[in-house]
Residue frames relative to the residue before (quaternion, step in Angstrom):
aa qw qx qy qz dx dy dz
M 1.0000 0.0000 0.0000 0.0000 0.00 0.00 0.00
A 0.4221 -0.7246 0.4635 0.2864 3.59 -0.83 0.87
T 0.1536 -0.7881 0.5875 0.1006 3.61 -1.06 0.58
S 0.6406 -0.5579 0.3570 0.3885 3.57 -1.21 0.40
T 0.6559 0.5150 -0.3390 0.4354 3.58 1.15 -0.32
E 0.4816 0.6585 -0.4618 0.3480 3.70 1.19 -0.09
K 0.4408 -0.6872 0.5109 0.2693 3.55 -1.00 0.69
P 0.5125 -0.6168 0.4668 0.3727 3.67 -1.02 0.52
G 0.5240 -0.6529 0.4502 0.3106 3.45 -1.22 0.56
P 0.7346 -0.4520 0.2634 0.4321 3.61 -1.17 0.30
G 0.6319 0.5489 -0.3160 0.4467 3.56 1.10 -0.84
E 0.6810 0.4759 -0.2966 0.4710 3.52 0.93 -0.94
V 0.6011 0.5393 -0.3572 0.4693 3.61 1.00 -0.63
A 0.6531 0.5165 -0.3052 0.4621 3.61 0.81 -0.98
R 0.6701 0.4897 -0.3067 0.4660 3.63 0.87 -1.01
H 0.6474 0.5266 -0.3265 0.4438 3.59 0.96 -0.83
I 0.6388 0.5269 -0.3165 0.4627 3.55 0.99 -0.83
A 0.6586 0.5413 -0.2648 0.4507 3.46 1.01 -1.03
R 0.6386 0.5229 -0.3019 0.4771 3.56 0.99 -0.92
V 0.6277 0.5509 -0.2948 0.4643 3.60 0.96 -0.98
A 0.6979 0.4992 -0.2445 0.4516 3.49 0.82 -1.29
A 0.6462 0.5123 -0.3362 0.4549 3.61 0.92 -0.87
R 0.6644 0.4936 -0.3318 0.4525 3.64 0.90 -0.72
L 0.6726 0.4796 -0.2987 0.4779 3.56 0.96 -0.83
F 0.6425 0.5149 -0.3294 0.4622 3.61 0.98 -0.72
A 0.6606 0.5142 -0.2927 0.4621 3.53 1.02 -0.82
E 0.6912 0.4775 -0.2692 0.4709 3.55 1.04 -0.92
R 0.8301 0.2867 -0.0724 0.4727 3.60 0.75 -1.12
G 0.5110 -0.6059 0.4412 0.4208 3.55 1.09 -0.53
Y 0.5849 -0.6036 0.4107 0.3533 3.64 -1.03 0.62
D 0.7064 0.4594 -0.2940 0.4512 3.65 0.74 -0.90
A 0.7084 0.4872 -0.2521 0.4441 3.55 1.11 -0.72
T 0.6731 0.4571 -0.3104 0.4916 3.53 1.25 -0.03
S 0.2963 -0.7972 0.5169 0.0976 3.46 -0.76 1.22
V 0.6315 -0.5232 0.4020 0.4073 3.55 -1.23 0.49
R 0.6150 0.5502 -0.3506 0.4429 3.62 1.03 -0.82
E 0.6653 0.5215 -0.3131 0.4329 3.59 0.88 -0.82
I 0.6345 0.5438 -0.2965 0.4624 3.46 1.10 -0.89
V 0.7091 0.4337 -0.2923 0.4729 3.62 0.67 -1.04
E 0.6368 0.5037 -0.3793 0.4436 3.63 0.91 -0.72
A 0.6632 0.5292 -0.2997 0.4363 3.58 0.84 -0.82
A 0.6917 0.4649 -0.2262 0.5041 3.56 1.17 -0.96
G 0.3603 -0.7516 0.4768 0.2790 3.58 1.17 -0.49
V 0.5397 0.5617 -0.4085 0.4758 3.54 1.14 0.87
A 0.4982 -0.6222 0.4979 0.3417 3.56 -1.33 0.23
K 0.6836 -0.5034 0.3463 0.3992 3.54 -1.24 0.51
P 0.6501 0.5177 -0.3548 0.4284 3.68 0.79 -0.80
T 0.5806 0.5739 -0.3626 0.4495 3.57 1.18 -0.58
L 0.6894 0.4498 -0.3050 0.4789 3.58 0.82 -0.82
Y 0.6473 0.5110 -0.3054 0.4760 3.60 0.98 -0.85
Y 0.6104 0.5571 -0.3424 0.4470 3.63 1.08 -0.60
H 0.7398 0.3819 -0.2296 0.5042 3.58 0.93 -0.92
F 0.8641 0.2011 -0.0692 0.4563 3.61 0.81 -0.80
Q 0.4540 -0.7306 0.3820 0.3379 3.57 1.39 -0.02
S 0.7876 -0.1311 0.1352 0.5868 3.57 1.02 -0.88
K 0.6594 -0.4690 0.3760 0.4515 3.59 -1.30 0.09
E 0.6195 0.5284 -0.3400 0.4705 3.57 0.98 -0.70
G 0.6452 0.5165 -0.3106 0.4696 3.60 0.96 -0.86
L 0.6243 0.5339 -0.3026 0.4833 3.56 1.12 -0.78
A 0.6760 0.4593 -0.2970 0.4938 3.59 0.81 -0.94
K 0.6705 0.4796 -0.3374 0.4545 3.69 0.81 -0.67
A 0.6134 0.5255 -0.3576 0.4687 3.62 1.06 -0.62
L 0.6554 0.5286 -0.3120 0.4401 3.57 1.05 -0.74
I 0.7983 0.2945 -0.1983 0.4864 3.55 0.99 -0.53
A 0.6420 0.5786 -0.3321 0.3778 3.55 1.13 -0.78
V 0.7477 0.4070 -0.2561 0.4580 3.56 0.72 -1.03
P 0.6449 0.4801 -0.3452 0.4842 3.75 0.88 -0.60
L 0.6539 0.4782 -0.3328 0.4826 3.58 0.90 -0.75
G 0.5859 0.5573 -0.3649 0.4614 3.65 1.03 -0.71
D 0.6719 0.4881 -0.2807 0.4812 3.54 0.92 -0.93
L 0.6503 0.5201 -0.3169 0.4541 3.58 0.94 -0.73
L 0.6562 0.4876 -0.2926 0.4960 3.62 1.00 -0.90
E 0.6452 0.5176 -0.3339 0.4520 3.55 0.99 -0.64
R 0.6217 0.5228 -0.3045 0.4974 3.52 1.14 -0.76
L 0.6542 0.4959 -0.3207 0.4726 3.61 0.87 -0.81
K 0.6237 0.5354 -0.3173 0.4729 3.57 0.98 -0.82
Q 0.6716 0.5204 -0.2773 0.4486 3.54 0.89 -0.93
I 0.6411 0.5170 -0.3028 0.4796 3.55 1.02 -0.89
V 0.6931 0.4867 -0.2848 0.4491 3.62 0.78 -1.03
E 0.7296 0.4481 -0.2380 0.4586 3.55 0.96 -0.93
T 0.7986 0.3522 -0.1681 0.4582 3.64 0.95 -0.62
E 0.6194 0.5451 -0.3649 0.4314 3.62 1.07 -0.60
S 0.3386 -0.7797 0.4948 0.1807 3.64 -0.48 1.10
D 0.7044 0.4403 -0.2665 0.4889 3.61 1.00 -0.73
P 0.4142 -0.7513 0.4380 0.2687 3.70 -0.47 1.10
V 0.6415 0.5355 -0.3280 0.4406 3.54 1.04 -0.71
R 0.6625 0.4761 -0.2925 0.4988 3.59 1.01 -0.90
C 0.5657 0.5774 -0.3838 0.4465 3.60 1.18 -0.60
L 0.6802 0.4871 -0.2905 0.4644 3.57 0.81 -1.11
E 0.6254 0.5283 -0.3333 0.4676 3.61 0.98 -0.94
G 0.6747 0.5154 -0.3118 0.4266 3.60 0.88 -0.95
V 0.6143 0.5428 -0.3472 0.4554 3.60 1.04 -0.76
L 0.6974 0.4514 -0.2985 0.4699 3.56 0.75 -0.95
E 0.6416 0.5093 -0.3389 0.4626 3.66 0.94 -0.83
A 0.6234 0.5509 -0.3627 0.4200 3.68 0.94 -0.66
H 0.6193 0.5148 -0.3265 0.4949 3.55 1.16 -0.73
F 0.6670 0.5072 -0.3033 0.4536 3.53 0.84 -1.03
A 0.6773 0.4938 -0.3015 0.4544 3.59 0.81 -0.90
F 0.5912 0.5530 -0.3632 0.4612 3.65 1.09 -0.60
C 0.6851 0.4482 -0.2924 0.4943 3.65 0.99 -0.81
R 0.6547 0.4951 -0.3503 0.4510 3.63 0.92 -0.67
D 0.6034 0.5938 -0.3611 0.3911 3.59 0.98 -0.72
D 0.8020 -0.0819 0.1003 0.5831 3.58 0.94 -0.90
P 0.2330 -0.8320 0.4851 0.1348 3.54 0.14 1.33
D 0.6477 0.5188 -0.3440 0.4393 3.64 0.97 -0.78
R 0.6422 0.5059 -0.3299 0.4721 3.55 0.93 -0.78
S 0.6637 0.4893 -0.3206 0.4662 3.61 0.97 -0.72
R 0.6324 0.5148 -0.3438 0.4657 3.66 1.09 -0.58
F 0.6043 0.5292 -0.3410 0.4884 3.53 1.17 -0.69
L 0.6769 0.4967 -0.3037 0.4504 3.56 0.82 -0.88
Y 0.6421 0.4904 -0.3310 0.4876 3.64 0.98 -0.75
A 0.6022 0.5483 -0.3745 0.4432 3.61 1.00 -0.64
L 0.6600 0.5076 -0.2701 0.4836 3.55 1.09 -0.89
L 0.7016 0.4648 -0.2906 0.4552 3.61 0.87 -0.92
F 0.8409 0.2374 -0.0879 0.4783 3.59 0.77 -0.92
G 0.6471 0.4807 -0.3256 0.4942 3.61 1.24 -0.04
P 0.7490 -0.3317 0.2842 0.4982 3.60 -1.30 -0.27
K 0.5182 -0.6520 0.4450 0.3292 3.54 -0.96 0.73
A 0.3364 -0.7548 0.5250 0.2035 3.53 -0.81 0.99
S 0.6717 -0.5517 0.3177 0.3788 3.53 -1.03 0.76
G 0.8660 0.1178 -0.0902 0.4775 3.62 -0.76 1.01
L 0.6554 0.5373 -0.2821 0.4497 3.58 1.29 -0.10
G 0.4634 0.7451 -0.4185 0.2345 3.62 1.11 -0.42
S 0.6689 0.5063 -0.2969 0.4562 3.58 0.86 -0.93
N 0.5993 0.5768 -0.3546 0.4272 3.57 0.95 -0.61
T 0.7400 0.4318 -0.2283 0.4624 3.45 0.81 -1.15
E 0.6104 0.5465 -0.3684 0.4394 3.60 1.04 -0.61
C 0.6051 0.5319 -0.3299 0.4920 3.58 1.02 -0.84
C 0.6751 0.5081 -0.3088 0.4368 3.59 0.81 -1.01
K 0.6419 0.5321 -0.3510 0.4262 3.61 0.89 -0.73
V 0.6425 0.5554 -0.2718 0.4526 3.49 1.00 -0.98
D 0.7084 0.4629 -0.2538 0.4685 3.59 0.90 -1.10
L 0.6436 0.5221 -0.3220 0.4578 3.59 0.95 -0.77
K 0.6477 0.4989 -0.3074 0.4869 3.60 1.01 -0.88
H 0.6273 0.5525 -0.3607 0.4138 3.66 0.93 -0.81
W 0.7273 0.4213 -0.2749 0.4669 3.67 0.76 -0.92
T 0.5798 0.5277 -0.3991 0.4755 3.64 1.09 -0.42
E 0.6710 0.4857 -0.3144 0.4637 3.57 0.85 -0.88
A 0.6136 0.5461 -0.3672 0.4364 3.57 0.94 -0.81
A 0.6636 0.5003 -0.3200 0.4549 3.63 0.96 -0.86
V 0.6341 0.5175 -0.3374 0.4650 3.65 0.99 -0.74
R 0.6507 0.5100 -0.3229 0.4607 3.60 1.01 -0.84
R 0.5837 0.5660 -0.3864 0.4354 3.56 1.05 -0.51
C 0.6340 0.5325 -0.2914 0.4791 3.53 1.13 -0.76
V 0.6235 0.5409 -0.3015 0.4772 3.53 1.13 -0.80
E 0.6710 0.5102 -0.2859 0.4558 3.52 0.90 -0.93
A 0.6696 0.4828 -0.2716 0.4948 3.53 1.22 -0.63
G 0.4885 -0.6863 0.4087 0.3510 3.56 1.28 -0.15
I 0.4344 0.7004 -0.4443 0.3513 3.56 1.28 0.40
I 0.7772 0.2179 -0.1037 0.5811 3.54 1.09 -0.81
P 0.4547 -0.6742 0.4727 0.3397 3.70 -0.73 0.73
S 0.5728 -0.6527 0.3842 0.3136 3.54 -0.95 0.93
G 0.6877 0.5091 -0.2744 0.4388 3.54 1.18 -0.60
R 0.6739 0.4934 -0.2647 0.4820 3.52 1.42 -0.01
V 0.2908 0.7878 -0.5012 0.2087 3.60 1.22 0.38
D 0.6736 0.4926 -0.3244 0.4454 3.62 0.80 -0.85
A 0.6553 0.5049 -0.3160 0.4645 3.61 0.94 -0.90
C 0.6646 0.4722 -0.3083 0.4902 3.62 0.94 -0.80
M 0.6241 0.5154 -0.3626 0.4620 3.68 0.93 -0.64
T 0.6504 0.5133 -0.3363 0.4477 3.54 0.90 -0.75
M 0.6465 0.5186 -0.3095 0.4661 3.55 1.03 -0.84
C 0.6443 0.5272 -0.3060 0.4619 3.59 0.95 -0.90
R 0.6900 0.4744 -0.2856 0.4661 3.57 0.79 -0.97
G 0.6332 0.5351 -0.3117 0.4644 3.53 1.12 -0.76
M 0.6514 0.5006 -0.3299 0.4651 3.57 0.99 -0.86
I 0.6541 0.5196 -0.3329 0.4375 3.59 0.94 -0.82
V 0.6790 0.4842 -0.2947 0.4666 3.60 0.91 -0.96
I 0.7006 0.4782 -0.3017 0.4352 3.59 0.76 -1.02
S 0.6563 0.5068 -0.3232 0.4561 3.62 0.90 -0.88
T 0.7097 0.4621 -0.2833 0.4501 3.59 0.83 -0.90
V 0.6204 0.5381 -0.3223 0.4709 3.55 1.08 -0.75
D 0.6475 0.4892 -0.3253 0.4854 3.58 0.92 -0.87
F 0.6413 0.5135 -0.3217 0.4707 3.63 0.97 -0.68
L 0.7412 0.4526 -0.2261 0.4413 3.60 0.68 -1.17
Y 0.8321 0.2674 -0.0920 0.4771 3.57 0.95 -0.89
G 0.7513 0.3877 -0.1769 0.5039 3.46 1.37 -0.48
D 0.3937 -0.7582 0.4285 0.2941 3.53 1.48 0.09
K 0.4147 0.6851 -0.4933 0.3395 3.58 1.04 0.75
P 0.5829 -0.6316 0.3848 0.3365 3.53 -1.05 0.93
L 0.1215 -0.7582 0.6384 0.0529 3.51 -1.23 0.69
G 0.0007 0.8638 -0.5038 0.0073 3.58 0.64 1.19
E 0.6565 -0.5263 0.3891 0.3750 3.57 -1.32 0.33
D 0.6562 0.4675 -0.3553 0.4739 3.64 1.11 -0.04
R 0.3883 0.7515 -0.4550 0.2782 3.63 1.33 -0.10
A 0.6779 0.4996 -0.3034 0.4460 3.61 0.79 -1.03
R 0.6617 0.5093 -0.3263 0.4430 3.59 0.84 -0.91
V 0.6391 0.5187 -0.3122 0.4744 3.68 0.88 -0.88
L 0.6911 0.4844 -0.2921 0.4499 3.59 0.75 -0.99
V 0.6501 0.5121 -0.3144 0.4650 3.58 0.87 -0.93
A 0.6129 0.5589 -0.3255 0.4539 3.60 0.92 -0.89
D 0.6997 0.4559 -0.2636 0.4828 3.53 0.78 -1.08
L 0.6066 0.5692 -0.3317 0.4450 3.58 0.99 -0.79
L 0.7567 0.4302 -0.2370 0.4315 3.47 0.61 -1.18
R 0.5403 0.5676 -0.4196 0.4581 3.61 1.18 -0.34
G 0.6781 0.4943 -0.2914 0.4593 3.64 0.99 -0.74
F 0.7625 0.3523 -0.1574 0.5193 3.57 1.11 -0.79
D 0.3292 0.7799 -0.5020 0.1774 3.58 1.17 0.28
A 0.4115 -0.7348 0.4898 0.2254 3.56 -0.65 1.18
R 0.6336 0.5520 -0.3425 0.4202 3.58 1.03 -0.59
R 0.6110 0.5541 -0.2940 0.4829 3.48 1.16 -0.84
E 0.6668 0.5025 -0.2885 0.4686 3.55 1.05 -0.86
R 0.6581 0.5039 -0.3046 0.4692 3.52 0.91 -0.82
D 0.7091 0.4355 -0.2747 0.4818 3.61 1.09 -0.59
G 0.4958 -0.6961 0.3941 0.3381 3.48 1.33 0.01
R 0.5417 0.6144 -0.3805 0.4294 3.51 1.27 0.65
D 0.1023 0.8390 -0.5276 0.0848 3.61 0.97 1.05
S 0.6640 0.5477 -0.3368 0.3818 3.66 0.91 -0.75
P 0.5180 -0.6145 0.4556 0.3828 3.66 -0.95 0.56
L 0.5280 -0.6438 0.4624 0.3049 3.50 -1.12 0.70
Protein backbone atom coordinates (compact mmCIF):
# COMPACT_ATOMS: atom_id res chain seq x y z
CA MET A 1 0.00 0.00 0.00
CA ALA A 2 1.35 3.41 -0.99
CA THR A 3 2.25 5.86 1.76
CA SER A 4 2.95 9.58 1.75
CA THR A 5 6.64 8.89 2.46
CA GLU A 6 7.21 6.95 -0.76
CA LYS A 7 9.37 8.74 -3.31
CA PRO A 8 7.92 9.51 -6.76
CA GLY A 9 9.05 7.26 -9.59
CA PRO A 10 11.47 8.39 -12.33
CA GLY A 11 8.65 9.02 -14.79
CA GLU A 12 6.80 11.24 -12.34
CA VAL A 13 9.97 13.20 -11.57
CA ALA A 14 10.62 13.76 -15.27
CA ARG A 15 7.05 14.94 -15.86
CA HIS A 16 7.33 17.31 -12.90
CA ILE A 17 10.55 18.84 -14.22
CA ALA A 18 8.99 19.17 -17.67
CA ARG A 19 5.88 20.93 -16.32
CA VAL A 20 7.99 23.38 -14.33
CA ALA A 21 10.27 24.04 -17.32
CA ALA A 22 7.27 24.61 -19.63
CA ARG A 23 5.92 27.24 -17.26
CA LEU A 24 9.28 29.01 -16.98
CA PHE A 25 9.96 28.84 -20.74
CA ALA A 26 6.49 30.24 -21.41
CA GLU A 27 6.88 33.07 -18.88
CA ARG A 28 10.52 34.06 -19.45
CA GLY A 29 11.53 32.59 -22.79
CA TYR A 30 13.76 29.61 -23.48
CA ASP A 31 17.08 31.45 -23.75
CA ALA A 32 16.38 33.57 -20.66
CA THR A 33 15.70 30.54 -18.45
CA SER A 34 18.72 28.81 -16.91
CA VAL A 35 19.08 25.22 -15.77
CA ARG A 36 19.65 26.52 -12.25
CA GLU A 37 16.30 28.32 -12.28
CA ILE A 38 14.53 25.19 -13.53
CA VAL A 39 15.97 22.86 -10.91
CA GLU A 40 15.39 25.34 -8.10
CA ALA A 41 11.75 25.81 -9.11
CA ALA A 42 11.30 22.04 -9.50
CA GLY A 43 13.03 21.28 -6.21
CA VAL A 44 15.51 18.84 -7.74
CA ALA A 45 19.29 18.72 -8.22
CA LYS A 46 20.98 19.47 -11.55
CA PRO A 47 22.13 15.86 -12.00
CA THR A 48 18.47 14.79 -11.85
CA LEU A 49 17.59 17.04 -14.79
CA TYR A 50 20.64 15.87 -16.73
CA TYR A 51 19.79 12.22 -15.97
CA HIS A 52 16.34 12.56 -17.54
CA PHE A 53 17.00 15.06 -20.33
CA GLN A 54 20.80 15.35 -20.81
CA SER A 55 20.60 19.14 -21.28
CA LYS A 56 18.29 22.14 -21.31
CA GLU A 57 17.91 21.72 -25.06
CA GLY A 58 17.05 18.05 -24.55
CA LEU A 59 14.41 19.09 -22.03
CA ALA A 60 12.91 21.63 -24.42
CA LYS A 61 12.84 19.11 -27.27
CA ALA A 62 11.14 16.56 -25.02
CA LEU A 63 8.51 19.16 -24.18
CA ILE A 64 7.63 19.74 -27.82
CA ALA A 65 8.78 16.72 -29.83
CA VAL A 66 6.89 13.91 -28.10
CA PRO A 67 3.57 15.76 -27.55
CA LEU A 68 3.66 17.17 -31.07
CA GLY A 69 4.39 13.73 -32.44
CA ASP A 70 1.31 12.46 -30.61
CA LEU A 71 -0.76 15.37 -31.98
CA LEU A 72 0.38 14.74 -35.54
CA GLU A 73 -0.41 11.04 -35.20
CA ARG A 74 -3.85 11.94 -33.90
CA LEU A 75 -4.46 14.28 -36.85
CA LYS A 76 -3.32 11.59 -39.29
CA GLN A 77 -5.67 9.07 -37.68
CA ILE A 78 -8.63 11.46 -37.88
CA VAL A 79 -8.07 12.30 -41.56
CA GLU A 80 -7.49 8.70 -42.59
CA THR A 81 -10.23 6.99 -40.58
CA GLU A 82 -13.14 9.43 -40.12
CA SER A 83 -15.59 8.71 -42.92
CA ASP A 84 -17.66 11.89 -42.55
CA PRO A 85 -15.74 14.89 -43.99
CA VAL A 86 -17.42 17.42 -41.72
CA ARG A 87 -16.68 15.41 -38.58
CA CYS A 88 -13.15 14.97 -39.93
CA LEU A 89 -12.63 18.74 -40.09
CA GLU A 90 -14.22 19.15 -36.66
CA GLY A 91 -11.90 16.45 -35.32
CA VAL A 92 -8.81 18.20 -36.66
CA LEU A 93 -9.75 21.48 -34.96
CA GLU A 94 -10.70 19.70 -31.73
CA ALA A 95 -7.34 17.87 -31.68
CA HIS A 96 -5.57 21.25 -31.70
CA PHE A 97 -7.84 22.56 -28.96
CA ALA A 98 -7.40 19.44 -26.82
CA PHE A 99 -3.61 19.78 -27.15
CA CYS A 100 -3.84 23.26 -25.63
CA ARG A 101 -6.29 22.29 -22.90
CA ASP A 102 -4.11 19.35 -21.90
CA ASP A 103 -1.12 21.52 -20.92
CA PRO A 104 -1.53 25.29 -21.38
CA ASP A 105 2.04 26.13 -20.29
CA ARG A 106 3.49 23.71 -22.84
CA SER A 107 1.30 25.29 -25.52
CA ARG A 108 2.41 28.80 -24.55
CA PHE A 109 6.01 27.66 -24.87
CA LEU A 110 5.27 26.14 -28.27
CA TYR A 111 3.60 29.34 -29.46
CA ALA A 112 6.60 31.34 -28.29
CA LEU A 113 8.76 29.09 -30.49
CA LEU A 114 6.40 29.18 -33.46
CA PHE A 115 5.68 32.91 -33.50
CA GLY A 116 8.47 34.53 -31.50
CA PRO A 117 12.25 34.85 -31.94
CA LYS A 118 13.84 31.50 -32.70
CA ALA A 119 15.26 29.92 -29.57
CA SER A 120 18.80 28.58 -29.70
CA GLY A 121 18.96 25.15 -31.34
CA LEU A 122 15.20 24.70 -31.63
CA GLY A 123 14.35 26.40 -34.92
CA SER A 124 14.35 23.32 -37.15
CA ASN A 125 11.96 21.48 -34.83
CA THR A 126 9.32 24.21 -35.00
CA GLU A 127 9.63 24.72 -38.77
CA CYS A 128 8.94 21.02 -39.39
CA CYS A 129 6.03 21.26 -36.98
CA LYS A 130 4.44 24.13 -38.91
CA VAL A 131 4.61 22.21 -42.19
CA ASP A 132 3.15 19.01 -40.74
CA LEU A 133 0.31 20.72 -38.90
CA LYS A 134 -0.64 22.64 -42.03
CA HIS A 135 -0.55 19.40 -44.07
CA TRP A 136 -3.19 17.63 -41.98
CA THR A 137 -5.44 20.67 -41.79
CA GLU A 138 -5.31 20.97 -45.57
CA ALA A 139 -6.00 17.24 -45.92
CA ALA A 140 -9.18 17.65 -43.86
CA VAL A 141 -10.28 20.62 -45.98
CA ARG A 142 -9.71 18.62 -49.16
CA ARG A 143 -11.90 15.85 -47.78
CA CYS A 144 -14.72 18.43 -47.76
CA VAL A 145 -13.85 19.44 -51.33
CA GLU A 146 -14.04 15.83 -52.47
CA ALA A 147 -17.48 15.55 -50.87
CA GLY A 148 -18.71 18.66 -52.71
CA ILE A 149 -19.11 20.67 -49.52
CA ILE A 150 -16.41 23.25 -50.30
CA PRO A 151 -15.74 24.54 -53.85
CA SER A 152 -12.44 23.27 -55.24
CA GLY A 153 -11.29 26.78 -56.08
CA ARG A 154 -11.59 27.95 -52.49
CA VAL A 155 -9.21 25.58 -50.74
CA ASP A 156 -6.64 28.26 -49.95
CA ALA A 157 -9.26 30.64 -48.55
CA CYS A 158 -10.78 27.89 -46.41
CA MET A 159 -7.33 26.85 -45.21
CA THR A 160 -6.61 30.40 -44.13
CA MET A 161 -9.88 30.53 -42.22
CA CYS A 162 -9.25 27.19 -40.51
CA ARG A 163 -5.75 28.11 -39.42
CA GLY A 164 -7.02 31.49 -38.24
CA MET A 165 -9.77 29.87 -36.18
CA ILE A 166 -7.29 27.50 -34.57
CA VAL A 167 -4.82 30.25 -33.70
CA ILE A 168 -7.35 32.81 -32.51
CA SER A 169 -9.32 30.31 -30.42
CA THR A 170 -6.21 28.89 -28.75
CA VAL A 171 -4.58 32.29 -28.20
CA ASP A 172 -7.80 33.58 -26.60
CA PHE A 173 -7.74 30.52 -24.32
CA LEU A 174 -4.03 30.60 -23.51
CA TYR A 175 -3.59 34.34 -23.05
CA GLY A 176 -7.10 35.74 -22.61
CA ASP A 177 -8.60 33.16 -20.23
CA LYS A 178 -11.49 32.59 -22.61
CA PRO A 179 -13.20 29.18 -22.59
CA LEU A 180 -12.27 26.53 -25.14
CA GLY A 181 -15.01 23.98 -24.70
CA GLU A 182 -15.30 20.66 -26.48
CA ASP A 183 -18.14 22.04 -28.64
CA ARG A 184 -15.99 24.89 -29.96
CA ALA A 185 -14.76 22.98 -33.02
CA ARG A 186 -18.26 21.91 -34.02
CA VAL A 187 -19.62 25.46 -33.82
CA LEU A 188 -16.70 26.95 -35.75
CA VAL A 189 -16.85 24.36 -38.52
CA ALA A 190 -20.61 24.85 -38.91
CA ASP A 191 -20.11 28.62 -39.30
CA LEU A 192 -17.21 28.09 -41.67
CA LEU A 193 -19.06 25.72 -43.96
CA ARG A 194 -22.05 28.04 -44.21
CA GLY A 195 -19.69 30.59 -45.74
CA PHE A 196 -18.01 28.10 -48.09
CA ASP A 197 -21.12 26.12 -49.06
CA ALA A 198 -20.49 24.83 -52.59
CA ARG A 199 -24.24 24.47 -53.20
CA ARG A 200 -24.88 28.13 -52.40
CA GLU A 201 -22.09 29.10 -54.77
CA ARG A 202 -23.44 26.95 -57.60
CA ASP A 203 -26.88 28.53 -57.11
CA GLY A 204 -25.38 32.02 -57.23
CA ARG A 205 -26.23 32.78 -53.58
CA ASP A 206 -22.80 33.69 -52.19
CA SER A 207 -23.97 36.71 -50.22
CA PRO A 208 -25.27 36.27 -46.68
CA LEU A 209 -29.04 36.39 -46.43
